[in-house]
N, C-alpha and C positions, 0 to 999 in steps of 0.2 A: 466465564462459562462458555466455552467455545463449543457451540453445537456444530455449525458448518457442516452437518452431514458426515464428521468423521466416525471412525468406527468405535474404537476404545474411549477415545477422547472427546466424547459428546458432551451433552449440555451437563455443566456442574452448577448444581443450585442445592446447596446442603447446608444445614445448620451446624455451626461448629461452636462448641463451649469451652473456651479455655479455661480450666481452674487452676487456681494456684493454692493448692494446699501444701503439706509438708513434704519435703523431699524423701526419696525411698532409696534403698540400695537394693539395685536389681540383683534378683537371685537368679543365677544359671547352674545348671549342673556343673559339676567339676570334673569335666572329661578334659583330658590333656588336649583334645583337639577341638575345644570350644571356639566357636566361630563368633566374631563381634560384626557389628554393621560395617564397621570401616574396613573390616576384612573382606566382605562381600563388595564393597564399592571398589576397592582396590586405588591404585595411583595412576590409572589409565581410563579411559571412558568405558572399556569393557571389562566386566567383572571378572576376576580370576575364576569364580565359583560359577559362572554363566553354564547352565545344563546340569548342574550338580544339585543333590540335596543337601540341604542344611538343617540341623536339629537345634532347638532351643536357643534361636538368637534372641536376645533381650533388648528390649527398648521401651520407651514411653509413648503412647499414642498422642499425636500433637495435633492431628485433623483428621475428618472422616469425609469421604464422599459416599454418601449413601444411597443415591440413585444415578440413573444415566448409565451407559455402558462401561463405564469405567469405575465400577463400584470397588471400595476399598479404603484402605486408610494408611497414612504416614505416621512412621514411629521413628524415634531417635534415641541413641544411646547417649546417656546424659554423662557418661565418663570417657571423653574423647581421647584418642591417643595424641601423641605428640607430632604427627605428621600433617601439615596443612592440606596435602593434595588428597586426603581421604575423606570423603563425607562420612558424617555420623548418622545420616538419616536415609531411609529407603520407603518406597510405596509397598504395600502389601496389597496385591490384587486377589479381592475376595470373590468377584463376580456376582456377589448378592450382597444386599444390606448388611454392613459389618456387624457384629455382635460385641462390640467394644465401645468405650466412652472415651472421650479426649480426657487425659490424667490417667488413663490405667497404665499400670505397669504389665507388660505381657511378654511371654517367650512365644516365638513362632517357629514352627518347623515348615519345611516347603521346598519347592524348586526354584533356584535363582535363575531369571530369565531376561534378556536384553529385548525390550520392545520397542520397536521402531514406528513411532506416529507417521502415518502416511504410507507406510510399508518400505521395504528396502530400496524399490525403485526411486522412492522421494530424495535419496540422499540425506535424510534427516539423520541426526544423532538418535542414539537409543536411550530408553530409560530402563535402569537397573531396577527390578521388581523380585518380590519373592510371590510365586504363583501357587496354588493348589495348597494354600497353607492350612495348618492346624495351629489353633491359637489358644493359649491358656493364660488367662487373666490371673497375675499374682497378687495385684492390689489396685486400689483405686483412690482417685483423688489427689494424684501426685503434682507437683509443680512441673511445669513444662520447661524444658532445657531453654537458657536465655537466647533470644534470637541473635543470629550474626547480621551486624548491621551492613547495609550497602549504602554506600555513599560517595562521595568524590575522592576520598582518601583511601577506602578500600579497594575499589574497582580499578584495575591498571587501565591506563589510556590504549595502550596495545591491545589490538582485538583478538589476533590470533597467529600463532606460528603459521608460516605458509611453506609447506613442504611439497607443494604442487600434487596433492593427493589427499588421501585419508589422514586425517589426525587421530583417529582412534587408538591407536597403539601408541602414540607419543606419552611420555610421561607428563602428567599435568605439571604445570608451573603456575600456580595460583597468583605468584607475586609479579608474574611477568605479562600475562596475556588475560583478557577479559573473559574470553569463553573458557578458559581453563579455570579461572576464578569462580565462574558459576557452576561449572561442573564439579568443582570440589565441595558445592553447597548442595549438591542435586538432593532433594528429598529432606533438607534440613529446614529448620524454623528460621526465617530471615525476616528483616524489617527495613523499611523505609521511612523517612521521616520528612514532613513538610515537602512532599515531591511535586514539582510542577508537571503538569499535564502535557505531553507533546503529541498525544494522540487521541482524539475525542471519542467518546462513548460509542460503539458501533451497535449494530442490531443484535450482535452476540454476547451483549452485556461485559464487555472488556474495554480496558482503554490502556493507554502507555503513558509511562512517566519519565522522568529523567532523574538519576540521582547524581548528575553532573550539571548542574544549572547554567555554568558557562561554557560547556561544549559546543561549538558552533551554533551559538544561540542566534535564533530568527528574532526580527524585530518585535514580533509578536507574539512570542513565548514558546514557539516551537524549537525543533533541533534541524539544521539544515544538513541535508547529505550533498556534500559538495564534490565527492570524488569517490572511487572504488576503495581508497586506501583509507578513508576516513568513515568508519562504519557507525561512529558514535557509540562507544561501549557503555555509556551511561544509561542507555533507553532499557526499560524493562516492562513486560506485559503485566497487567493487574487484572485478576478474575477475581471471583468471590465465592466463598463457600456458604455465603448467606443468601437470603431471599431475592429472586432476580428484581422485584419491585424495588428493593432497597438500594439496589444499584445505584450510585451516583450518575445523573446525566450531565457529564463534563465536556466542556470545550478546550481546544488548546487554549495555554495560557492561565487555567485555574489551576489550583494547587489542592492536593490531598493533604490538607493540615493535620497536625499531629501525627501518629504513627499508623502505620499500615502493617500488618504482621500476618505470617502463614508460611506453609513449606513452598520451597521453590520446586516447581515441576518443569517439565519439557512438555512441548506439544507441538502438532502438526502446523500449526497457524500462528507462529511467532517465535517459536523455541523457548527459551528459559521463560518463566512466568512465576510470578508470585500469587499463589492461591490464598486469598486472604480470609483468615477467620475473623480479622480486627480491620476495619477499614477506617483509614482517615476521614475526617469531616471535610467535605467539600467546600472550597473557598473560591468565590468567583473571582476571575482574574479581569474582567471587564472587556473581554474581547467582543469587538462589535464588526459587524460586516461592512465591508468598505464600499465607498463609492469613488469613482474615478471622477475626473473633471470633464466637462463637456469639450467637445472639438470646437476650435475657432472656425470663424467663417472660412479661412483659407485652407484650413486643415482636412484631410481625409482620415476618418476614424475606421479602422478595420479590426474587426474582433474574431476570435474563435471560441466556441463554448460547446463543450460535450453535455448534451442534455440527457443522457443515460437513458438509452432504450424508451424514447418519447413515442408514445401511440395514442390514439384518440380516446382510449379506455382511462388514461391516467388523470389523477387529480391535481397535477403539479403545473398546467398551464398558466393558471393565474400567477404562481409564484416564479414561473421562469420568465413571465412576461413582465413582471413587476421589476425582476433583476435586470432584464435588457434595457428597461426604460430608466429605471431611477439609478441602480448601481452602474450600469454600463453607459449610461447617459444616451442611449439610442445611436449606436454607431450606424455608420454610412452603409457599410457591409458587414455582415456576420456569417461567418461559415459556422454551421452547427454540423455537430457530429451526433451519430446513434439517433438519427431520424427513423423510425420503424413504419412499416407500410401501414395501410389503413386498417388492419384488424390486427396488430401486433404480432403476438406470439401465435396465433391460429394459423396452422400450416395447412393453406388451402390453395396455395398458388399465387394469391394475391401479391403483388408487387408495387402498385401505386401507392404514393403517400401524400396525394394531394389534399385529402382530408386533415391527415395528421398537421401539415404546413399551415392549411388554413384556419385551422383551430388556434394555432399559436400565433398567428398574423391577427386574427380577431381578438386575442387576448391582449396583444401589445397596442392595438388600437384603444382597446377599451381601457387600458391602463393609463392612456395618454400618450402614447407613443407614435410614431408615425404609421401610416398604412404601407407595411413593406409589400414589395414585390418579391418573386422568389425564382429561382432557377435551379434544376436539378435532373440527374438522369436515373430512371428505374433500373435497379440491378437486374440480372437474370435471377430467376427465382432459386435460393438456396445457394448461391454461387459466391457470395461475400461474407461468409463467416457471421459471427455474432450470435445473439438467441435464435435457436431454431424457428423458422417461421417469420422471424420479424424483418428479415431483409434490410438491416440498417445500411445507411448510406449518409454521405454529406450533401448538404443543401446550402445555397447561397440565398440569404435574405439581404436586399438591399433597398434603401430609401430613395425612389425616384423622383423626390423633390431635390435631392442633393447629387444624385450619381445616375447614370443611364448604363444599361447593360447592352452591348453589342452581340446580337443573335446572329449566329452562323447555323443554319440547319444541317443536320445530318448525325450529329452525336447521338450515339446510343449505348448499350451496356457493352458492346463488344467491338465498336468502331473506335480506333484511336483519333483524336485530334492531332494535328501538326502545327507547325510554324511556317508561315510564309512571309513573303513581303508584299506590301500593298502600300504604293506611293511613297517607297522608303522608308516604310515603318514596319515593324514587326506585327503580324496579326496572327491569330489562330485559324486553322482551317475550319474548326466545328466550334461553335461557343453558344452553349456548354457543350464541354466534350471531355471525354476520359483519357487519361495519360496512359499510353501502352497496356492497355486492358489486357492484352494476351501474353504479357510476360509473366513467366511462372512465378515470379516473386509475388503476384497478385492472387495466387490460387488461393481460394476460400478467405478471401480477405478483401477489405474495401479498396476499390481502385480510386486513384485520385480523380478530382472534379477540377477542370479548369475552366476558368471564364475571363472575358475580355470586358473590362469597365472603363467608362470615361468620366472623368471628374475635372469640370472647368477646362475642357478640351484636351486634358492629357489621358492618355491610355494607360490603364493599370492592369496588369496580369496577376490573377489570384489563383493559387493552386491550392484547394483544400484537401486534405488528408486525414487518413485514420490507419495509421500502420498496425501491424500483427502486435498482438498482446504479448506480455511477459510468461504467458502460462507455459508451464514445463521446466522453468529455470529453478535451479537449486536455490534454497534460501540462504539467507545471510548466516544462519547458525548450523548450516549443514555441516557435516563431517568431513566434506570435502572442501578444502581451502587452496585457492580461491574458490567459490562457488561456480559450477559451470552454468554459463548464460546460454543456453542452447537456442532460445528463442532469437537472439539479435542476429543470427545467419540470416533469417528471412528480412529483418527490417535493414540490414545493410544492403541487401539487393533492392529493397523498396527505395531506399534513401538514392542509390545510385541512379534509378530510373528516374526520380524526379530531379536530381542534379543534373542529368543529361537533358532533360527536358527545359530546365530553366537556361541551360547554356544554349539550347538551340535558339532560344529567343534572344539571349544577348549575342549570338552570333550574327542575328540580323540587325539589332540595334543595340550597340554597347551600352547606352544609357538608358535602357528600358527599365521601367519600374516594375519589378516581380517580387511576388509576395509567396512564399510557400507556407502553408500554416496549418494547425490542426493538432489532433491528438497523436503525436509521434510516438508515444509509449516508450520513450527512451530519453536519457538525461542529456542536459546540455554539453557535458564533458565527454559523451559516450562515442562510440566508433560510429554509431548512426548518425550523430550530429556531425561529426566530422566528415562523413561521407558526404552529408547532404551541403557542405559547406566547402566540398573539394574544389580547388584552382580558384578560391574566392568569388563563386557564382553566386554564393548565398552566405548569410551570416545570421546567427540566431541572437535576435535582439533582446532576449531576456538577460543575456550577458552585459547589458548596458546598465543593469540595476545592481545595486550593492549585494554583496554575497548574502546578507542576512534576508533579503527580499527574492531570492532566487527560487521560487516554488510555485508550484500549481497543483500539488496532490500531496497528501500525507498517507504514508504506508509505514505500517509497524513502527509508529513514533518517529519516522524521518520524514521532514517536509522536503520535497524534491520535486524536479521539472520533469513532467511528460507531454505538457501542452507547449508547443512552441511557435512563435512567429518568425520566420526567417525572411531576410529582405535582400534585395541585389543591391551591387555597390552604389549605383545612383541613389538610393534612398540612404543607405548608411553614411555615405560620404557627403551627403547634403548636410548632415550634422544638426537638423532642426527637427529630428523624430523625438517623440516621447514613447515610452513604453511603460505598461502598467499591468501587473499580474493583480487581479482584483478579486480579494480573499473574500468569498461569500459562501463557499462551500466546505472547502477539505478540512477547515479548523472547527467544524461546528457538528455536533451531535445530530441536529435536526436537518441536515443537508439535503436538497432537492437533487444533486448531482454529487458524485465524488470528486468532480473537477471543477477547479476554478476558471473562470474565463479570463482571456487576456484581450487587451486592447493596443493598438499601434496607431498613433496618430503622427501624421508627417504632412509636409507640402509637395505634392508630385511636381 
């Protein structure tokens, strides 16, 4: 039930009763030009009848959406044609509560429309509908058409044809491409059985399953997104036509046991979606929150953790503190992303975040952790993006009993720190300081925070990052293939700036210990990561993990990497580092952040 402030495809919380009575022969007027549902759907994504009137289209009502802004019902022709490319189901958009019941045999007259969820600028595919309908009930209590089965055998492995443009006009090849297969079933009754959950239940009462349990399987039950060409065609969003209170609170690794059945819809927030009139029973997969090991006496533990717009009014301080102390084992240095100012989203010019950080430090101490110290730089008001008024920024926490911070005054929101040589060693001109804050790459985005630490006499440079988000990118199920990733242009520029700064340090001291970490908002295989790694200056340490463990975030059923810790050659080539993506949030419906923290342990 995707509310998410969409227009027509808003909240879906409707009762659907699936009746299984006697079958019926549909009665349509015997016109020579009688139009059936499969004629309307056609063999491409766009109906050949789009914008045209149709009369007395026959079908059986399979499901009803009775409130929200997309009121209507799905109907399906129980007498399919022989073309697997043409769907036999269609959505009838009524605009008000439909006056039909599941199992009714109906004829519908109206206008065929192609509705694009999110608007045409989104790049999304369209949903074929009959709008402004006149509906006549022919009979009631009819059996529903048998659902099409979605499983590893029926869904193709290849995701889509790639014409480097719109796929709308291409003939559907449901035997060859997953997107074509799903499109050929648009509006039809479909079914999955014993489907493993790969995306936890979210606040909008939806979850994701896979119908291909062996497809790029993660160790803990998810589906790993490991390249742009491995979209994981078995993923499918599940919503419900039942009451929201009855929707299961599922974690990744759980199973919707038995059958889940309903019409196949397409929406703005995930593409093809099974809107269930019948939901399987949730079976617990036993997924538990991870705990990393504690650092050994000679190891420095450095972590990154996006705490998701944390401000003093939040009720998650205790939970975040417990995660840092217990699950992360109190790292020596923690880069925190999305620390908001002292009054959060209140937009009154406040930029200081000392109260936010102090409240977290107190909570960590109360949870049995160390009394952390901290460093950060307040941004200029409204200049760094994020929630309006919140002034999010990165902050360093550090355990003064284990590591010291080298303070060099002068860093502020607009003054760049640099690299100089002191006694034959690299040093920051300002610590803490911001990296190249005047660079246009950081306009309306978080500027990197650089700091100089000392652990057992060895200097370690840490650069905390929060790159620009993926907002504005076309979705994976877009009509444009491959989808346009417009947001990555900015991240490439940001990565180049951080890479250049790391090189400045390494130019002064080749074996310097440099760590660039944070919410990179891009994948370990992306152009952003390659730019950060350019010329061997840095290397993304999550690539040291097995492929089934390389993820920090779950989006639309794909377990993927957005948070990274990149290290300089001295750390990588030492060969004694350990990396852990600590899965405490992304796989769970009751998460306190949507990101999993990362920990690097090494001997400087």
